[in-house]
C-alpha positions in Angstrom: 60.7 -19.8 -12.0 59.1 -20.1 -8.6 57.2 -23.1 -7.5 53.4 -23.1 -7.2 53.6 -23.2 -3.5 56.0 -20.2 -3.4 53.7 -18.1 -5.6 50.5 -18.9 -3.7 51.9 -18.5 -0.2 52.4 -15.5 2.1 50.9 -12.2 0.7 49.4 -13.9 -2.3 46.3 -12.1 -3.9 44.5 -15.5 -3.7 44.5 -17.8 -0.7 42.6 -21.1 -1.1 41.7 -23.3 1.9 40.1 -26.7 1.7 37.8 -26.7 4.7 36.3 -30.2 4.1 38.4 -32.6 2.0 36.9 -35.5 0.0 36.1 -38.5 2.1 38.7 -41.2 2.3 36.3 -43.8 1.1 36.3 -42.3 -2.4 32.5 -42.0 -2.5 32.9 -38.4 -3.9 35.8 -36.1 -4.8 33.7 -33.1 -3.8 35.3 -30.7 -1.4 34.4 -27.6 0.5 36.7 -24.6 0.2 37.2 -20.9 0.8 39.0 -18.6 -1.7 40.1 -15.3 -0.3 40.6 -12.5 -2.9 41.3 -8.8 -2.7 37.6 -7.9 -2.9 36.2 -10.6 -0.7 35.7 -14.3 0.1 34.3 -16.9 -2.3 32.9 -20.1 -0.7 33.4 -23.1 -3.0 32.0 -24.9 -4.8 30.7 -21.8 -6.4 29.0 -20.5 -9.6 30.0 -17.2 -11.2 27.3 -15.3 -13.1 28.6 -13.9 -16.4 28.8 -10.1 -16.9 30.3 -10.1 -20.3 30.2 -6.3 -20.9 30.7 -5.3 -17.3 27.0 -6.2 -16.6 25.0 -9.3 -16.1 22.3 -8.7 -18.6 19.1 -7.1 -17.2 20.5 -6.9 -13.6 22.1 -4.2 -11.6 24.8 -4.8 -8.8 22.2 -4.8 -6.1 20.2 -7.5 -7.9 23.4 -9.6 -8.0 24.0 -9.2 -4.3 20.4 -10.2 -3.7 20.6 -13.4 -5.8 23.6 -14.3 -3.8 26.5 -13.8 -6.2 29.9 -13.6 -4.5 32.0 -13.4 -7.7 31.2 -12.6 -11.3 33.0 -13.0 -14.6 33.6 -10.3 -17.2 35.1 -10.8 -20.7 38.4 -9.4 -21.8 37.7 -9.6 -25.5 34.5 -7.6 -25.3 35.8 -5.0 -22.9 39.0 -4.6 -25.0 36.9 -3.7 -28.0 34.3 -1.6 -26.2 34.7 0.6 -24.2 38.4 -0.2 -24.1 40.5 -1.4 -21.2 42.5 1.9 -21.1 39.3 3.9 -20.7 38.2 1.6 -17.9 41.6 1.9 -16.2 41.4 5.8 -16.4 37.9 5.6 -14.9 39.2 3.7 -11.8 39.2 0.1 -12.9 36.4 -2.5 -13.6 35.1 -2.6 -10.0 34.5 1.1 -9.8 33.3 1.3 -13.4 30.5 -1.2 -12.8 30.0 -0.4 -9.1 30.6 -4.0 -8.0 32.6 -4.3 -4.8 32.9 -8.1 -4.7 35.4 -10.3 -6.6 35.6 -10.3 -10.4 37.3 -12.9 -12.7 38.1 -11.9 -16.3 38.5 -14.6 -18.8 41.3 -14.2 -21.3 39.3 -13.6 -24.4 40.7 -16.8 -26.0 37.3 -18.5 -26.4 35.8 -15.5 -28.2 38.8 -14.8 -30.4 39.3 -18.4 -31.6 35.6 -18.9 -32.2 35.5 -16.1 -34.8 36.0 -18.6 -37.7 37.0 -16.9 -40.9 37.5 -13.6 -39.1 40.7 -14.9 -37.4 44.1 -16.4 -38.1 46.0 -18.3 -35.4 49.8 -18.3 -35.3 52.4 -19.0 -32.6 52.6 -15.3 -31.8 48.9 -14.9 -31.2 45.5 -14.6 -32.9 44.8 -11.9 -35.6 41.1 -11.2 -35.9 38.5 -8.8 -37.2 36.3 -7.1 -34.7 32.7 -8.4 -34.8 31.7 -4.7 -34.1 33.4 -2.8 -37.0 35.6 -5.2 -38.9 38.8 -3.6 -37.6 41.9 -5.8 -37.3 43.5 -6.7 -34.0 46.0 -9.2 -32.7 45.6 -10.9 -29.3 48.7 -12.4 -27.8 49.2 -13.8 -24.3 51.0 -10.6 -23.4 48.2 -8.3 -24.6 45.5 -10.4 -23.0 47.3 -10.2 -19.7 48.0 -6.4 -20.1 44.2 -5.9 -20.8 43.3 -7.9 -17.7 45.8 -6.0 -15.5 44.3 -2.7 -16.8 40.8 -3.9 -15.9 42.0 -4.8 -12.4 39.9 -8.0 -11.8 40.8 -10.1 -8.8 41.6 -13.0 -11.1 43.1 -12.9 -14.6 43.2 -16.0 -16.8 46.0 -17.2 -19.1 45.4 -16.9 -22.9 44.7 -20.2 -24.6 43.4 -21.8 -27.8 40.3 -23.8 -27.0 38.7 -26.0 -29.6 35.3 -27.9 -29.7 36.5 -31.1 -28.1 34.2 -33.7 -29.9 34.3 -32.3 -33.5 37.9 -31.2 -33.8 40.5 -33.4 -35.7 42.8 -35.1 -33.1 45.9 -33.6 -34.7 44.4 -30.1 -34.4 43.5 -30.8 -30.8 47.2 -31.8 -30.2 48.5 -28.6 -31.9 46.1 -26.3 -30.0 46.9 -28.0 -26.7 50.7 -27.7 -27.2 50.3 -24.1 -28.1 48.0 -23.4 -25.1 50.7 -24.9 -22.9 53.3 -22.6 -24.4 51.0 -19.6 -24.1 50.4 -20.4 -20.4 54.1 -19.8 -19.8 54.1 -16.6 -21.8 51.0 -15.4 -19.9 52.6 -16.1 -16.6 55.8 -14.2 -17.5 53.7 -11.3 -18.7 51.7 -11.0 -15.5 53.2 -8.5 -13.1 50.3 -7.0 -11.1 50.9 -8.1 -7.4 47.3 -7.6 -6.3 45.8 -9.8 -9.0 45.8 -13.6 -9.1 46.3 -15.5 -12.4 44.9 -18.9 -13.3 46.3 -21.3 -15.9 44.2 -23.4 -18.3 44.4 -27.1 -19.0 43.5 -28.1 -22.5 43.6 -31.5 -24.4 40.1 -32.0 -25.8 38.8 -35.5 -24.9 42.2 -37.2 -25.4 43.2 -38.6 -22.0 46.9 -38.6 -22.9 46.8 -34.9 -24.0 44.7 -34.0 -21.0 47.1 -35.6 -18.6 50.1 -34.0 -20.2 48.5 -30.5 -20.2 47.5 -31.1 -16.6 51.1 -31.8 -15.5 52.5 -28.9 -17.4 50.0 -26.3 -16.2 50.0 -27.7 -12.6 53.8 -27.4 -12.7 53.6 -23.6 -13.2 53.1 -21.1 -10.4 49.5 -20.1 -11.1 47.2 -19.3 -8.3 44.5 -21.6 -9.6 43.8 -24.2 -12.3 41.2 -23.8 -15.1 39.9 -26.8 -16.9 39.2 -25.5 -20.4 37.9 -26.8 -23.7 34.9 -28.5 -22.2 31.2 -27.4 -21.9 31.3 -27.4 -25.7 30.1 -30.1 -28.1 31.0 -33.1 -26.0 28.4 -35.3 -24.2 28.1 -35.1 -20.4 29.6 -38.6 -20.3 32.6 -37.5 -22.3 33.1 -34.4 -20.1 32.8 -36.5 -16.9 35.3 -39.0 -18.2 37.8 -36.1 -18.9 37.3 -34.8 -15.4 38.1 -38.3 -14.1 41.5 -38.0 -15.9 42.3 -34.5 -14.8 41.1 -34.2 -11.2 43.0 -37.2 -9.8 46.2 -35.7 -11.1 45.4 -32.6 -9.1 44.5 -34.4 -5.9 47.4 -33.1 -3.9 47.5 -29.7 -5.6 46.6 -26.9 -3.1 44.9 -24.6 -5.7 41.2 -24.1 -6.7 39.9 -25.9 -9.9 37.7 -24.0 -12.3 35.7 -25.6 -15.1 35.0 -23.0 -17.6 31.6 -22.5 -19.3 29.4 -25.0 -17.4 26.0 -23.8 -16.3 23.1 -26.2 -16.0 22.4 -27.4 -12.4 22.8 -31.1 -13.2 26.1 -30.6 -14.9 27.3 -28.5 -12.0 26.4 -31.2 -9.6 28.3 -33.9 -11.5 31.4 -31.7 -11.8 31.4 -30.9 -8.1 31.0 -34.6 -7.4 34.2 -35.1 -9.5 36.2 -32.5 -7.6 35.7 -29.1 -9.3 35.4 -25.9 -7.3 34.3 -23.1 -9.6 32.1 -22.5 -12.6 30.7 -19.9 -15.0 28.2 -19.8 -17.8 25.6 -17.5 -19.4 23.1 -20.3 -19.5 20.9 -19.4 -16.4 20.5 -15.8 -17.7 20.1 -16.7 -21.4 17.3 -19.2 -20.9 15.6 -16.9 -18.5 15.4 -14.2 -21.2 13.8 -16.8 -23.5 11.1 -17.5 -20.8 12.6 -20.7 -19.4 12.3 -20.7 -15.6 14.2 -23.4 -13.6 12.2 -25.0 -10.7 13.0 -28.1 -8.6 12.6 -31.2 -10.9 11.6 -29.3 -14.0 11.4 -26.1 -15.9 8.5 -23.8 -16.9 8.1 -22.1 -20.2 6.4 -18.8 -19.3 5.4 -18.2 -22.9 2.9 -21.1 -22.7 -0.8 -20.2 -22.5 -1.3 -22.3 -19.4 0.3 -19.7 -17.2 -1.8 -16.7 -18.3 -4.2 -17.1 -15.4 -1.9 -18.8 -12.9 -1.8 -16.9 -9.6 0.9 -18.9 -8.0 4.6 -17.8 -7.8 7.0 -19.5 -10.1 8.4 -21.4 -7.1 6.8 -21.5 -3.7 9.9 -21.5 -1.5 12.0 -19.2 -3.6 13.1 -15.9 -2.1 13.9 -14.1 -5.3 12.5 -10.8 -6.5 10.1 -12.5 -8.8 8.7 -15.2 -6.6 8.4 -13.0 -3.5 6.3 -10.4 -5.3 4.7 -11.6 -8.5 2.6 -14.4 -10.0 3.2 -16.7 -12.9 0.4 -14.9 -14.7 2.1 -11.5 -14.3 5.4 -12.8 -15.7 3.6 -14.5 -18.6 2.0 -11.2 -19.4 5.3 -9.4 -19.3 6.8 -11.8 -21.8 3.8 -11.6 -24.1 4.0 -7.8 -23.9 7.8 -7.9 -24.4 8.3 -5.7 -21.3 11.9 -5.4 -20.2 11.0 -6.2 -16.6 10.3 -9.8 -17.7 14.0 -10.3 -18.4 15.1 -8.9 -15.0 12.6 -10.9 -13.0 13.3 -14.2 -14.9 17.1 -13.7 -14.6 16.9 -13.0 -10.9 15.0 -16.3 -10.5 17.3 -18.5 -12.5 20.4 -17.1 -10.8 18.8 -17.5 -7.4 17.9 -21.1 -8.2 21.4 -21.8 -9.4 23.2 -20.1 -6.5 20.8 -21.7 -3.9 21.5 -25.1 -5.5 25.2 -24.5 -5.1 24.7 -23.5 -1.5 22.7 -26.8 -0.9 25.6 -28.7 -2.4 28.0 -27.0 -0.1 25.8 -27.8 2.9 25.8 -31.5 1.9 29.6 -31.5 1.6 29.9 -29.8 5.0 27.7 -32.4 6.7 29.3 -35.3 4.9 26.0 -36.3 3.3 26.6 -35.5 -0.4 27.1 -39.1 -1.6 23.8 -40.2 0.1 22.0 -37.1 -1.3 23.2 -37.4 -4.9 19.9 -39.1 -6.1 17.8 -36.4 -4.5 19.9 -33.6 -5.8 20.0 -35.1 -9.3 16.2 -35.4 -9.3 16.0 -31.7 -8.3 18.3 -30.6 -11.2 18.2 -33.2 -14.0 15.4 -31.7 -16.2 17.4 -28.5 -16.5 20.3 -30.1 -18.3 20.5 -28.8 -21.9 23.7 -28.9 -24.0 26.0 -26.1 -23.1 27.4 -25.6 -26.6 29.0 -22.1 -27.2 27.4 -20.3 -24.3 30.5 -19.1 -22.5 29.7 -15.5 -23.3 27.0 -13.3 -24.7 
């Protein structure tokens, strides 16, 4: 099998450059990077909005460009069940299907499949499950997951794995799932043949530092184009998550590939993970809380369903360039939510994604200027009130 450097060199579909490495004094492990993919360039650290069903809920592609999205995530499990990967392939692939000309990453479907509870059975070959749509039976294997992702044609495919809730899973079950995920990583890699599509491997191991270190060494030793850190953003505490990153990231210090922590979405959590050396993230959280009327603003959040906003003529955030803040008042948005008008979801989602992506741009600027360690207290104050638990929000 080729080495990681062999696979990621030359005409690779993914080229990652570290533009600003972490400072030698160890004050932060944050780094500035650039990931070049077939459909465009992704500046890192970067957040990926989630378009589970080939759409970010309530937004069209132009909305996504306007909020600043340079890459989005779509979900293999959901698109396999509906409308079907073969249909999408016949219609020209996922980019054409959803009219999105920038990069796309497809997750493997592992999180959705193994979270089905009594509707699934996990074996070495793969996971047999019942569709949540019609109860029909299917089996996802590493080979099928990769075949579906190749048919979809995303810029980045992800290896099939078995994630588990890290804090509430029996240690022996974590060990079994981690070992199986490591074996499935090799099978996913062997199954992947599309030369114009990158593939990322996934590190598992729950909160066990020994299992995490072992999985890190195994996955990093395989010729993936990037490294995912999976099995977090679940039921662990932020402190447990950060301790796990402190195990994984130093083992990848000399690795030339991007690091992607799956399922993390609140601004405060993103900041802490960037500080610990992570490059890429995804989560439905900014869009989901927006549809519930929760608007993120510097140093806090606004619940637009509260009566206090019914007569408030101010924008949600004075300095925000989003579609909502540039054109409408808090009172208008509050009215839309009370009237259950669909425009409320679009405007609120545009705002929260703009807030998130602008925050990531601010972090990149601080890394570029070498001021991130000094600015951490200020950035934490801007983000901390928006730090809810991220349990089970990787897709919707």
